[in-house]
N, C-alpha and C positions, 0 to 999 in steps of 0.2 A: 439495432433491430431494423431490418429492411422490410418494407411493405411489398406485398405481392403485386406484380403487374402482369400484363398479359403477354409479356415477351418470352414465354416458355414454349419450347418445342418438345413434343412427346414423340418417341419413336421406339421401335423394338431394338434391343441391344444386339450387337453382333459379337462374334468371337474376338474381334479387334478391340472391344470395349472391356474385356475381362479385367485387365490389370487396373484400369481406372475405377471400375465398379468395386473391386475388392478393396482398394484404398478408401473409397467413399464409405462403404459399409463399415469397415474397421474404424474409420475416423468418427463415425456417428455413435458407435457403441463401446469401443474399447480404448483403454489408455488415457493419458492426460488430455489429448486433443479432444476426446469426446466430452470432456467436462465443460467445454465452451457451449455446448448445447444441453438440452434437458433430457435427451433420450439415452444418455450414458448408462451402461451396465457395469461401469468400472468398479462400483462398490460391491457387486455381487458375483462378478465373473472376471477372470483375467484370461490371458491367452487369446487365441484367434476367435473371431466371430464367424468367419467364412474363409474359404480358400479359393484359389483359381479353379480348381476342379469342380467345386460346388457351384460356382457362378456359371462356368461353362456348361455344366449339366442342365441348368435351367435354360440357358440360351439355346441349347441344341435340342431340348425335349420337344416333341411334336405337340404335347398337351400344355406347354407353358409358354409364357412370354415374360421377358424381363423388360418392363417398361422403363425407358431411360428418359430423364428429363434434363434438357439443356437450357441454359440462358446464355446468350451471346457466345454460343459455340463451346461452352464449358458445361460438363456434366455436373449438375447440382443435386440430383436426387434420382432414386430408382425404386421400383417395387416389382415383385414377382406376382404374376397372375397364373394360376393353374386351373385348367378346366377339369372338374371332377363330377361329371354327370349333371345333376340338376343345380349344382352350386359351383362357385369358383373359390379357390383358396387364395388369400392375399398374404404375402410374406415378403421377407427380404427388403422391407421398407426402410429407406435411409434418406435423410436430408442432410446436406452439408451442415455441420454444427454452427458455422458462422451465419447461416440463414434460418436456423430454427427459431420459432417463436414469432415469426412474421406472417403466418397464414399460408405459407407454401404447402405445408402438409395437407391442409384442408382441400386445397385446389387439386393436389395430386390424388388423394384418395377418392375424391368425387370423379375425377377422370378415369381412375382405375375401375370404379364401380360402373360407370357408363360404358367403358370398353368391354367389360365382362358381360354385361347385360346385352349390349348390341351385337357383339361378335359370337357369343355362345348361347344367348337366350336363357341364361341362368336366372333363378329366382332368389338366390341367396348368396351372400359373400360370407365365407368362414375365415377365421384366423386363429392362431394360438399366440398367447402372450404369457410370459412368465408371471405366475400368479402373485408374486410379491411386488410387482411393478404397478402399484395402485394408481400412481399419477398417470401412467400411460394408459391403463385400463379406463380411467375416468375420461381421458381425452377421447378414446374410441367410443365410450358411452355417449359423449356429447355429439358424436357423429352418427348416432343411431344404432350402434352395436350393443348387444345385450350379453351379459354374462350367462353362461349355461350351467356353471358348476361342474361341467364335465372336464376332468383332469387327465392328463397323460404324464408319465414320469419324465423328468429331465434325464438326458442320456449321460449320467455320471460315468466317468471313466473313458468317455470318447472325447478326446481333446480337440477333435475337429469342431466341436461346439463350445469350446472354452473350458476353463478350469474353474469350477465353482469355489467361491469363498464361504459358502454356507451350505447346510445339508437339507434345507427345506424347499428346494426349487422344484417346481413342476409347471406344466403348461395348462392354461385354461382356454377352452374353446369359447370364442366370441362369435356371434352370428348376427347378421343384419339382413332383413328382407330387402330385396331390390324391386322397387315398384316398376 
């Protein structure tokens, strides 16, 4: 477990980053490589988490940014910020499994919140998390997010989002006021 230092570079992703970002996101959530970190979804979903088209869509959208985090020239994390009126949506959050558990995620989410607040003047950050991911929801709660109880269905049958291994998946909206 590596400790977080200040040698991180934050920048907006470009279309040249797409393949690296797809590989990072897949490694954090799917397959055996994801088991090196604690954010794995391998026990509840198989198949892909994201594809190049999905990442490129975020990179090129005028209302979104894909914040890319580098250490020593290597992409180690990313997250999506999307401007939605009075709030921003936080998604596509991935930290390299080898670096999870060392505090990097806390630094990145704080920078994402600062970026959304300063660039868009939003007062809240929203995200959706698979409701059975209690450990992940607890982590977000420690960062100031609150559960809303508002659920949306998991897109069963759309393999762009993975192949579920269970039939009780849905997304819960988490919200954090940004001071």
